[in-house]
C-alpha positions as CSV (number, residue, x, y, z in Angstrom):
1,M,16.8,15.5,-2.8
2,T,13.4,17.2,-2.3
3,V,9.9,15.9,-3.2
4,L,10.0,18.1,-6.2
5,D,13.2,16.4,-7.4
6,R,11.5,13.0,-7.3
7,V,8.4,14.1,-9.2
8,D,9.7,15.9,-12.2
9,G,13.4,16.1,-11.9
10,S,13.5,19.9,-11.3
11,R,15.7,21.2,-8.5
12,D,14.8,24.8,-8.3
13,V,11.0,24.8,-8.2
14,G,9.7,25.9,-4.8
15,R,13.0,27.2,-3.5
16,V,13.4,30.9,-2.9
17,A,16.6,32.4,-4.3
18,T,18.4,34.9,-2.1
19,S,18.2,37.6,-4.8
20,Q,14.4,37.4,-4.9
21,R,13.7,38.0,-1.2
22,P,10.4,39.9,-0.7
23,S,10.8,43.5,0.5
24,T,7.5,43.7,2.4
25,I,5.5,41.4,4.7
26,G,2.7,41.3,2.1
27,E,5.1,40.1,-0.6
28,A,6.5,37.6,1.8
29,V,3.0,36.2,2.6
30,T,2.1,36.2,-1.1
31,A,5.4,34.4,-2.0
32,T,4.9,31.9,0.8
33,T,1.3,31.2,-0.3
34,R,2.3,30.8,-3.9
35,D,5.2,28.5,-3.0
36,F,3.0,26.5,-0.7
37,G,0.4,26.1,-3.4
38,R,3.0,24.8,-5.8
39,L,4.3,22.5,-3.2
40,L,0.8,21.1,-2.5
41,E,0.4,20.5,-6.3
42,K,3.6,18.6,-6.4
43,E,2.7,16.6,-3.4
44,L,-0.6,15.6,-5.0
45,E,1.2,14.7,-8.2
46,L,3.6,12.5,-6.2
47,A,0.6,10.8,-4.5
48,R,-1.0,10.1,-7.9
49,I,2.3,8.6,-9.2
50,E,2.8,6.5,-6.1
51,L,-0.8,5.2,-6.2
52,R,-0.5,4.4,-9.9
53,Q,2.7,2.4,-9.3
54,E,1.2,0.6,-6.4
55,A,-2.0,-0.2,-8.3
56,A,0.0,-1.7,-11.2
57,A,2.2,-3.8,-8.9
58,A,-0.9,-4.9,-6.9
59,G,-2.7,-6.0,-10.1
60,K,0.2,-8.1,-11.3
61,S,0.6,-9.6,-7.9
62,A,-3.1,-10.3,-7.6
63,A,-3.0,-12.2,-11.0
64,M,-0.1,-14.3,-9.9
65,L,-1.8,-15.0,-6.5
66,A,-5.0,-16.1,-8.2
67,V,-3.2,-18.6,-10.5
68,G,-1.1,-19.9,-7.7
69,A,-4.0,-20.2,-5.4
70,T,-6.0,-22.2,-8.0
71,V,-3.2,-24.7,-8.6
72,L,-2.6,-25.0,-4.9
73,A,-6.3,-25.5,-4.2
74,M,-6.4,-28.4,-6.7
75,G,-3.4,-30.0,-5.1
76,V,-4.8,-29.6,-1.6
77,L,-8.2,-31.1,-2.7
78,I,-6.4,-34.2,-4.0
79,L,-4.4,-34.5,-0.8
80,L,-7.6,-34.1,1.3
81,L,-9.3,-36.8,-0.7
82,A,-6.3,-39.1,-0.2
83,A,-6.4,-38.4,3.6
84,A,-10.1,-39.2,3.8
85,W,-9.6,-42.3,1.7
86,G,-6.8,-43.5,4.0
87,L,-8.8,-42.6,7.1
88,A,-11.8,-44.6,5.7
89,E,-9.8,-47.8,6.1
90,A,-10.3,-47.4,9.9
91,I,-13.7,-45.7,10.1
92,P,-16.7,-45.3,7.9
93,L,-16.2,-43.2,4.8
94,W,-18.8,-40.6,5.8
95,A,-17.0,-40.0,9.1
96,A,-13.6,-39.8,7.5
97,L,-14.9,-37.2,5.0
98,A,-16.5,-35.2,7.8
99,I,-13.3,-35.2,9.9
100,V,-11.1,-34.1,7.0
101,G,-13.7,-31.4,6.1
102,V,-13.9,-30.0,9.6
103,V,-10.1,-29.8,9.9
104,T,-9.9,-28.1,6.5
105,V,-12.5,-25.5,7.4
106,A,-10.7,-24.7,10.6
107,V,-7.3,-24.3,8.9
108,G,-8.9,-22.1,6.2
109,A,-10.6,-19.9,8.7
110,V,-7.4,-19.3,10.6
111,V,-5.5,-18.4,7.5
112,A,-8.2,-16.1,6.2
113,L,-8.4,-14.2,9.5
114,A,-4.6,-13.8,9.5
115,G,-4.7,-12.4,6.0
116,R,-7.5,-10.0,6.8
117,R,-5.5,-8.7,9.8
118,R,-2.5,-8.1,7.6
119,L,-4.5,-6.3,5.0
120,T,-5.7,-3.8,7.5
121,Q,-2.1,-2.9,8.5
122,I,-1.1,-1.8,5.0
123,E,-0.3,1.9,4.6
124,P,-0.9,2.9,1.0
125,V,1.3,6.0,0.5
126,P,3.8,6.3,3.4
127,Q,6.3,8.4,1.5
128,T,3.7,11.1,0.6
129,I,2.4,11.2,4.1
130,E,5.9,11.7,5.5
131,T,6.7,14.5,3.0
132,I,3.4,16.2,3.6
133,K,4.3,16.3,7.3
134,E,7.7,17.8,6.4
135,D,6.0,20.4,4.2
136,A,3.6,21.4,6.9
137,Q,6.6,21.9,9.3
138,W,8.4,23.9,6.6
139,A,5.3,26.1,6.1
140,R,5.0,26.8,9.8
141,Q,8.7,27.8,9.9
142,Q,8.2,30.2,6.9
143,V,5.2,31.9,8.6
144,S,7.0,32.4,11.9
């Protein structure tokens, strides 16, 4: 299966038939340039399709994440208040609230930094990048 097969279902676009071999070097260069241009157009089309699909999936995931995070935040707030209230039985209320608050901020900072680190490792269009590398190698072979 080629990149072109994945984009529009065609199987013969971009392939040179044996009966259509160019007879001169000029025709060969022209044909290679034309084919490479078509190939780049298809690669860009594939990249647009991949980005559109990824954006739609990311939007749905973000909405689910926002709802889940809101409910989770309310639950955690109630648990933190319960922890401070329980701790207030042994020490003054202000100290119990301060301790619970500091621990909560520390945990939140660690989780946020880990999430930021993971976001920087996301590669948006790995399939297109790989096929572009393959296409460049193919073009170098056609020229030589």
